[in-house]
N, CA and C atoms as an extended XYZ file, in Angstrom:
333
Properties=species:S:1:pos:R:3:atomname:S:1:resname:S:1:resid:I:1 pbc="F F F"
N         0.897       -1.193        0.114 N   UNK     1
C        -0.026        0.000       -0.057 CA  UNK     1
C         0.979        1.332       -0.018 C   UNK     1
N         0.593        2.146       -0.890 N   UNK     2
C         1.312        3.446       -0.904 CA  UNK     2
C         1.365        4.403        0.192 C   UNK     2
N         2.234        5.203        0.429 N   UNK     3
C         2.052        6.197        1.409 CA  UNK     3
C         1.129        7.459        0.842 C   UNK     3
N         0.442        7.976        1.932 N   UNK     4
C        -0.386        8.997        1.730 CA  UNK     4
C         0.198       10.344        1.447 C   UNK     4
N        -0.473       10.927        0.422 N   UNK     5
C         0.179       12.109       -0.081 CA  UNK     5
C        -0.800       13.210        0.680 C   UNK     5
N        -0.332       13.676        1.967 N   UNK     6
C        -1.101       14.341        2.741 CA  UNK     6
C        -0.866       16.058        1.817 C   UNK     6
N         0.035       16.360        1.357 N   UNK     7
C         0.285       17.542        0.724 CA  UNK     7
C        -0.813       17.869       -0.387 C   UNK     7
N        -1.549       16.867       -0.863 N   UNK     8
C        -2.674       16.961       -1.927 CA  UNK     8
C        -3.927       17.337       -1.393 C   UNK     8
N        -4.051       17.378        0.107 N   UNK     9
C        -5.209       17.694        0.852 CA  UNK     9
C        -5.143       18.958        1.517 C   UNK     9
N        -6.192       19.618        1.810 N   UNK    10
C        -6.361       20.836        2.299 CA  UNK    10
C        -5.936       20.955        3.912 C   UNK    10
N        -5.497       21.721        4.509 N   UNK    11
C        -4.964       22.056        5.835 CA  UNK    11
C        -6.373       21.505        6.721 C   UNK    11
N        -7.546       21.791        6.516 N   UNK    12
C        -8.451       21.393        7.229 CA  UNK    12
C        -8.738       19.805        7.154 C   UNK    12
N        -8.616       19.348        6.007 N   UNK    13
C        -8.578       17.859        5.921 CA  UNK    13
C        -7.598       17.248        6.548 C   UNK    13
N        -6.366       17.605        6.479 N   UNK    14
C        -5.456       17.010        7.229 CA  UNK    14
C        -5.483       17.158        8.698 C   UNK    14
N        -6.088       18.188        9.315 N   UNK    15
C        -6.317       18.461       10.694 CA  UNK    15
C        -7.438       17.577       11.086 C   UNK    15
N        -8.639       17.315       10.285 N   UNK    16
C        -9.547       16.568       10.753 CA  UNK    16
C        -9.040       15.156       10.778 C   UNK    16
N        -8.226       14.723        9.836 N   UNK    17
C        -7.820       13.120        9.574 CA  UNK    17
C        -7.047       13.008       10.860 C   UNK    17
N        -6.013       14.033       11.330 N   UNK    18
C        -5.426       13.592       12.492 CA  UNK    18
C        -6.229       13.606       13.807 C   UNK    18
N        -7.160       14.642       13.923 N   UNK    19
C        -8.074       14.288       14.904 CA  UNK    19
C        -8.814       13.081       15.207 C   UNK    19
N        -9.486       12.523       14.075 N   UNK    20
C       -10.296       11.382       13.949 CA  UNK    20
C        -9.313       10.165       14.133 C   UNK    20
N        -8.179       10.153       13.506 N   UNK    21
C        -7.277        9.152       13.783 CA  UNK    21
C        -7.104        8.813       15.199 C   UNK    21
N        -6.755       10.027       15.852 N   UNK    22
C        -6.297        9.998       17.229 CA  UNK    22
C        -7.526        9.226       18.120 C   UNK    22
N        -8.867        9.386       17.615 N   UNK    23
C       -10.006        8.986       18.391 CA  UNK    23
C       -10.344        7.616       17.870 C   UNK    23
N        -9.658        7.165       16.928 N   UNK    24
C       -10.085        5.839       16.139 CA  UNK    24
C        -9.612        4.450       17.077 C   UNK    24
N        -9.792        4.465       18.216 N   UNK    25
C        -9.425        3.487       19.285 CA  UNK    25
C       -10.626        3.745       20.509 C   UNK    25
N       -11.205        2.404       20.847 N   UNK    26
C       -12.099        2.490       21.945 CA  UNK    26
C       -11.596        3.179       23.226 C   UNK    26
N       -10.248        2.558       23.591 N   UNK    27
C        -9.696        3.145       24.702 CA  UNK    27
C        -9.581        4.777       24.693 C   UNK    27
N        -9.363        5.447       23.679 N   UNK    28
C        -9.163        6.644       23.499 CA  UNK    28
C       -10.360        7.540       23.644 C   UNK    28
N       -11.594        6.608       23.228 N   UNK    29
C       -12.866        7.299       23.199 CA  UNK    29
C       -13.314        7.280       24.584 C   UNK    29
N       -12.991        6.064       25.367 N   UNK    30
C       -13.213        6.006       26.719 CA  UNK    30
C       -12.456        7.035       27.605 C   UNK    30
N       -11.355        7.305       27.214 N   UNK    31
C       -10.760        8.426       27.936 CA  UNK    31
C       -11.180        9.664       27.661 C   UNK    31
N       -11.329       10.164       26.419 N   UNK    32
C       -12.359       11.419       26.233 CA  UNK    32
C       -13.740       11.448       26.966 C   UNK    32
N       -14.245       10.305       27.010 N   UNK    33
C       -15.623       10.351       27.596 CA  UNK    33
C       -15.412       10.469       29.317 C   UNK    33
N       -14.473        9.838       29.905 N   UNK    34
C       -14.101       10.055       30.945 CA  UNK    34
C       -13.750       11.611       31.420 C   UNK    34
N       -12.990       11.994       30.634 N   UNK    35
C       -12.633       13.266       30.926 CA  UNK    35
C       -13.726       14.469       30.714 C   UNK    35
N       -14.653       14.143       29.951 N   UNK    36
C       -15.801       14.875       29.672 CA  UNK    36
C       -16.923       14.826       30.844 C   UNK    36
N       -16.605       13.688       31.518 N   UNK    37
C       -17.689       13.276       32.845 CA  UNK    37
C       -17.112       13.969       34.048 C   UNK    37
N       -15.941       14.497       34.110 N   UNK    38
C       -15.558       15.049       35.305 CA  UNK    38
C       -15.487       16.540       35.157 C   UNK    38
N       -15.369       17.199       36.389 N   UNK    39
C       -15.348       18.788       36.274 CA  UNK    39
C       -14.123       19.386       36.313 C   UNK    39
N       -13.204       18.607       36.350 N   UNK    40
C       -11.705       19.152       36.620 CA  UNK    40
C       -10.790       18.295       35.849 C   UNK    40
N        -9.430       18.828       35.931 N   UNK    41
C        -8.441       17.930       35.327 CA  UNK    41
C        -8.016       16.722       36.101 C   UNK    41
N        -7.678       15.638       35.575 N   UNK    42
C        -7.485       14.422       36.212 CA  UNK    42
C        -6.111       14.145       36.399 C   UNK    42
N        -5.633       13.943       37.729 N   UNK    43
C        -4.002       13.569       37.592 CA  UNK    43
C        -4.075       12.021       38.120 C   UNK    43
N        -3.967       11.117       37.432 N   UNK    44
C        -3.576        9.908       37.615 CA  UNK    44
C        -4.814        8.962       37.773 C   UNK    44
N        -5.896        9.341       38.040 N   UNK    45
C        -7.039        8.156       38.461 CA  UNK    45
C        -7.719        7.805       37.121 C   UNK    45
N        -7.166        7.867       35.870 N   UNK    46
C        -7.863        7.472       34.805 CA  UNK    46
C        -7.619        6.085       34.592 C   UNK    46
N        -6.334        5.530       35.179 N   UNK    47
C        -6.059        4.216       34.770 CA  UNK    47
C        -7.057        3.280       35.711 C   UNK    47
N        -7.809        3.936       36.884 N   UNK    48
C        -8.632        3.359       37.723 CA  UNK    48
C        -9.977        3.003       36.983 C   UNK    48
N       -10.175        3.677       35.886 N   UNK    49
C       -11.642        3.777       35.232 CA  UNK    49
C       -11.512        3.003       33.900 C   UNK    49
N       -10.313        2.365       33.773 N   UNK    50
C       -10.213        1.544       32.294 CA  UNK    50
C        -9.593        0.275       32.702 C   UNK    50
N       -10.082       -0.634       31.757 N   UNK    51
C        -9.698       -2.160       32.060 CA  UNK    51
C        -8.066       -2.190       31.471 C   UNK    51
N        -7.364       -1.425       31.540 N   UNK    52
C        -5.835       -1.373       30.831 CA  UNK    52
C        -4.914       -1.225       31.926 C   UNK    52
N        -3.725       -1.661       31.716 N   UNK    53
C        -2.536       -1.245       32.379 CA  UNK    53
C        -2.230        0.051       32.366 C   UNK    53
N        -1.481        0.726       33.251 N   UNK    54
C        -1.006        1.976       33.148 CA  UNK    54
C        -0.098        2.316       32.012 C   UNK    54
N         0.802        1.482       31.786 N   UNK    55
C         1.507        2.077       30.555 CA  UNK    55
C         0.759        2.031       29.330 C   UNK    55
N        -0.126        1.198       28.991 N   UNK    56
C        -1.130        1.371       27.937 CA  UNK    56
C        -1.964        2.721       27.775 C   UNK    56
N        -2.529        2.925       29.075 N   UNK    57
C        -3.215        4.283       29.341 CA  UNK    57
C        -2.338        5.422       28.864 C   UNK    57
N        -0.985        5.419       29.436 N   UNK    58
C        -0.106        6.499       29.335 CA  UNK    58
C         0.027        6.453       27.736 C   UNK    58
N         0.243        5.594       26.835 N   UNK    59
C         0.266        5.556       25.573 CA  UNK    59
C        -0.867        6.193       24.858 C   UNK    59
N        -2.029        5.729       25.197 N   UNK    60
C        -3.215        6.536       24.547 CA  UNK    60
C        -3.331        7.828       24.976 C   UNK    60
N        -2.972        8.155       26.247 N   UNK    61
C        -2.961        9.580       26.568 CA  UNK    61
C        -2.034       10.485       25.776 C   UNK    61
N        -0.717        9.886       25.595 N   UNK    62
C         0.371       10.480       24.615 CA  UNK    62
C        -0.361       10.644       23.148 C   UNK    62
N        -1.095        9.680       22.618 N   UNK    63
C        -1.526        9.904       21.469 CA  UNK    63
C        -2.722       10.955       21.432 C   UNK    63
N        -3.643       10.999       22.104 N   UNK    64
C        -4.516       12.161       22.469 CA  UNK    64
C        -3.947       13.452       22.462 C   UNK    64
N        -2.975       13.518       23.356 N   UNK    65
C        -2.277       14.779       23.679 CA  UNK    65
C        -1.461       15.204       22.433 C   UNK    65
N        -0.777       14.496       21.605 N   UNK    66
C        -0.102       14.782       20.339 CA  UNK    66
C        -1.011       15.381       19.360 C   UNK    66
N        -2.371       14.686       19.348 N   UNK    67
C        -3.104       15.188       18.530 CA  UNK    67
C        -3.956       16.399       18.762 C   UNK    67
N        -3.755       16.854       20.102 N   UNK    68
C        -4.283       17.947       20.550 CA  UNK    68
C        -5.707       17.907       21.009 C   UNK    68
N        -6.055       16.582       21.391 N   UNK    69
C        -7.349       16.641       21.916 CA  UNK    69
C        -7.595       16.524       23.428 C   UNK    69
N        -6.382       16.441       24.050 N   UNK    70
C        -6.509       16.620       25.382 CA  UNK    70
C        -5.042       17.534       25.765 C   UNK    70
N        -5.040       18.044       26.772 N   UNK    71
C        -3.739       18.865       27.342 CA  UNK    71
C        -3.545       18.087       28.419 C   UNK    71
N        -2.254       18.267       28.938 N   UNK    72
C        -1.680       17.760       30.250 CA  UNK    72
C        -0.665       18.747       30.717 C   UNK    72
N        -1.063       18.976       31.940 N   UNK    73
C        -0.164       20.076       32.739 CA  UNK    73
C         0.590       19.155       33.866 C   UNK    73
N         1.623       19.642       34.008 N   UNK    74
C         2.364       19.031       34.998 CA  UNK    74
C         2.196       19.551       36.461 C   UNK    74
N         1.732       18.654       37.464 N   UNK    75
C         1.498       19.326       38.789 CA  UNK    75
C         2.195       18.493       39.735 C   UNK    75
N         3.467       19.064       40.138 N   UNK    76
C         4.207       18.134       41.065 CA  UNK    76
C         4.998       17.002       40.028 C   UNK    76
N         4.609       15.807       40.754 N   UNK    77
C         5.240       14.649       40.025 CA  UNK    77
C         4.042       14.039       39.099 C   UNK    77
N         2.984       14.719       38.996 N   UNK    78
C         1.825       14.014       38.133 CA  UNK    78
C         1.632       14.997       37.095 C   UNK    78
N         0.937       14.376       35.937 N   UNK    79
C         0.351       14.997       34.893 CA  UNK    79
C        -1.159       14.946       34.989 C   UNK    79
N        -1.745       16.257       34.970 N   UNK    80
C        -3.256       16.312       35.023 CA  UNK    80
C        -3.760       16.512       33.834 C   UNK    80
N        -4.682       15.846       33.423 N   UNK    81
C        -5.403       15.809       32.008 CA  UNK    81
C        -6.552       16.411       31.904 C   UNK    81
N        -7.020       17.164       30.785 N   UNK    82
C        -8.187       17.551       30.620 CA  UNK    82
C        -8.526       17.857       28.891 C   UNK    82
N        -9.515       17.932       28.756 N   UNK    83
C        -9.944       18.111       27.318 CA  UNK    83
C        -9.764       19.496       26.625 C   UNK    83
N        -8.925       19.288       25.462 N   UNK    84
C        -8.880       20.470       24.835 CA  UNK    84
C        -9.773       20.974       24.077 C   UNK    84
N       -10.634       21.941       24.443 N   UNK    85
C       -11.837       22.437       23.829 CA  UNK    85
C       -11.722       22.860       22.662 C   UNK    85
N       -10.732       23.715       21.993 N   UNK    86
C       -10.424       24.063       20.502 CA  UNK    86
C       -10.675       22.544       19.718 C   UNK    86
N        -9.939       21.659       20.273 N   UNK    87
C       -10.186       20.332       19.010 CA  UNK    87
C       -11.472       19.650       19.098 C   UNK    87
N       -12.314       19.770       19.993 N   UNK    88
C       -13.804       19.258       20.032 CA  UNK    88
C       -14.639       20.417       19.405 C   UNK    88
N       -14.242       21.609       19.487 N   UNK    89
C       -15.026       22.675       18.497 CA  UNK    89
C       -14.913       22.606       16.885 C   UNK    89
N       -13.541       22.200       16.710 N   UNK    90
C       -13.271       21.938       15.396 CA  UNK    90
C       -13.957       20.755       14.686 C   UNK    90
N       -14.008       19.772       15.513 N   UNK    91
C       -14.713       18.397       15.050 CA  UNK    91
C       -16.440       18.733       15.141 C   UNK    91
N       -16.875       19.511       16.068 N   UNK    92
C       -18.293       19.788       16.037 CA  UNK    92
C       -18.725       20.799       14.818 C   UNK    92
N       -17.756       21.661       14.526 N   UNK    93
C       -17.910       22.536       13.164 CA  UNK    93
C       -18.106       21.484       11.972 C   UNK    93
N       -17.094       20.856       11.963 N   UNK    94
C       -17.048       19.897       10.767 CA  UNK    94
C       -18.074       18.938       10.637 C   UNK    94
N       -18.688       18.154       11.683 N   UNK    95
C       -19.530       17.327       11.632 CA  UNK    95
C       -21.046       18.148       11.494 C   UNK    95
N       -21.021       19.281       12.185 N   UNK    96
C       -22.378       20.124       11.984 CA  UNK    96
C       -22.491       20.520       10.273 C   UNK    96
N       -21.693       21.020        9.984 N   UNK    97
C       -21.608       21.563        8.352 CA  UNK    97
C       -21.668       20.415        7.724 C   UNK    97
N       -21.308       19.112        8.005 N   UNK    98
C       -21.434       17.986        6.895 CA  UNK    98
C       -22.802       17.556        7.011 C   UNK    98
N       -23.557       17.649        8.292 N   UNK    99
C       -24.797       17.264        8.557 CA  UNK    99
C       -26.038       18.186        7.704 C   UNK    99
N       -25.322       19.243        7.734 N   UNK   100
C       -26.284       20.423        7.320 CA  UNK   100
C       -26.098       20.254        5.525 C   UNK   100
N       -25.020       19.821        5.116 N   UNK   101
C       -24.895       19.521        3.623 CA  UNK   101
C       -25.787       18.352        3.414 C   UNK   101
N       -25.888       17.410        4.375 N   UNK   102
C       -26.622       16.111        3.755 CA  UNK   102
C       -28.062       16.457        3.921 C   UNK   102
N       -28.559       17.346        4.828 N   UNK   103
C       -29.877       17.903        4.883 CA  UNK   103
C       -30.536       18.541        3.831 C   UNK   103
N       -29.416       19.245        3.138 N   UNK   104
C       -29.939       20.032        2.097 CA  UNK   104
C       -29.872       19.563        0.969 C   UNK   104
N       -29.259       18.275        0.622 N   UNK   105
C       -29.204       17.677       -0.475 CA  UNK   105
C       -30.834       16.875       -0.503 C   UNK   105
N       -31.011       16.476       -1.867 N   UNK   106
C       -32.353       15.587       -2.101 CA  UNK   106
C       -31.851       14.224       -1.946 C   UNK   106
N       -31.857       13.439       -0.745 N   UNK   107
C       -31.445       12.250       -0.454 CA  UNK   107
C       -32.512       11.243       -1.308 C   UNK   107
N       -33.506       11.613       -1.669 N   UNK   108
C       -34.482       10.477       -2.255 CA  UNK   108
C       -33.553        9.792       -3.482 C   UNK   108
N       -32.765       10.668       -4.298 N   UNK   109
C       -32.198       10.147       -5.489 CA  UNK   109
C       -31.051        9.004       -5.125 C   UNK   109
N       -30.605        9.200       -3.723 N   UNK   110
C       -29.506        8.072       -3.153 CA  UNK   110
C       -29.893        6.724       -2.962 C   UNK   110
N       -29.061        5.834       -3.029 N   UNK   111
C       -29.573        4.374       -2.726 CA  UNK   111
C       -30.589        4.367       -1.803 C   UNK   111
């Protein structure tokens, strides 16, 4: 399989692909859902809420942080994680615009 030529796609398309790729794992979805369910940044207890080992959770957190979906702030010897609202806002706009385009089309001619 060939290498993707990302330069052939728009900045928005590349950004969306990176965000969605980072979310394309059930453990990462679970982490995001957990962070959305709490009112504060979380330091360390994410592992207690997932059926995964600490090193595995750390790897998933690293992927989410690299994609800009979460942010991590060092507090003492721990890293406290929370949702990066700008990333979720980008995804919300993308999917809202996509849904509006679908609604505006005449879908009766489609399969």
